[in-house]
N, C-alpha and C positions, 0 to 999 in steps of 0.2 A: 265586635273583637275577631273574628275570622276573617275578615275584609284585611285588619291591619296587620293577621300573623301571615295570611297568604302576601303581602304587599312586601313585608318584612325578608319572608323564606325565597321571594323572586327576586330582587335586591340582593342577596344573598348569594345567591346560584347566579345573578349574572356575573358579578366580582372573583365569582369561584372559575367561570368559565374563561372571564376575560385573562385575570391572574394566568390561568395555565394556558393561556394562547399565550401570555408576554413568555413565558417561559422555556417552552418549544421555540418560539423564536429568538430566545437568547440560547438553547442549546444550539439550534440548528446553524447562527452562527460562527458559534465556539468553536462546532466541528468545520466549518467550512476555515476557519483560521488555523485550524490546525492539519491540516490536507495543503492549504495553501504550500504553508511552514516545511510539511515533507517533500512535497512538489521542489521548492527550491532547495530544500537539502539534498537533495538525492540529487539535482543538474548540477552543483555547486561542487559536489564531489567530484576528484579527478578519478579515473579510467585507472586500476593498475593492471602491470602487464598481464597477468595471467588472462582480466576480463580480452585481450585483445587476442589473445594465443586458442581462449577457450571460442568465440565467434570462428577464428578459421578453423578449428581440428573440425569442431561439430559437423558443419559440411563434408571436410574430408572423412569424417566414420561414417555419415548419415548415407555417404557412396559406397564405403568398404562392407559396412556391416548395416544391410536396411531393415535389416530385422530385430538391431539393437532396438529398446526403450531407452525412455530420457535416465532412466537411472543406469542404466549399463552405460552408455553413451558417454553420462558424467563421470564416470568409475575410470573407463579409457582415457577419457581427458585426461584426467590425475595422473593417471598411469605414465601417461606421453608426458606431463609438465615433469614430474620428477626424473625422468630419463634423457629430456634434452639439457643441455652445459648453459651455467649459472649467466656467460656473455647474452646467449641467445635468449633469455627469458627478460631481459632491459631494452625490450624493442621499442 
């Protein structure tokens, strides 16, 4: 009787381990597909004028104010964006 119980237990454990591995593979595959979709979406999104303006201004601000951290640079970019005329925004 003990041998039968041990065999049943061993088979059940093997099944559990196999099921766990399959679930993990499915989760990894799902996560990979989600990541691919995110990348594709990000690549297909057109850049707005502020994005290009910000890229140019960050370089200028870093030269003018080397002590500024990221937050201060962002505030300065936003301030400069509000100041420029609307025709300059549509680069």
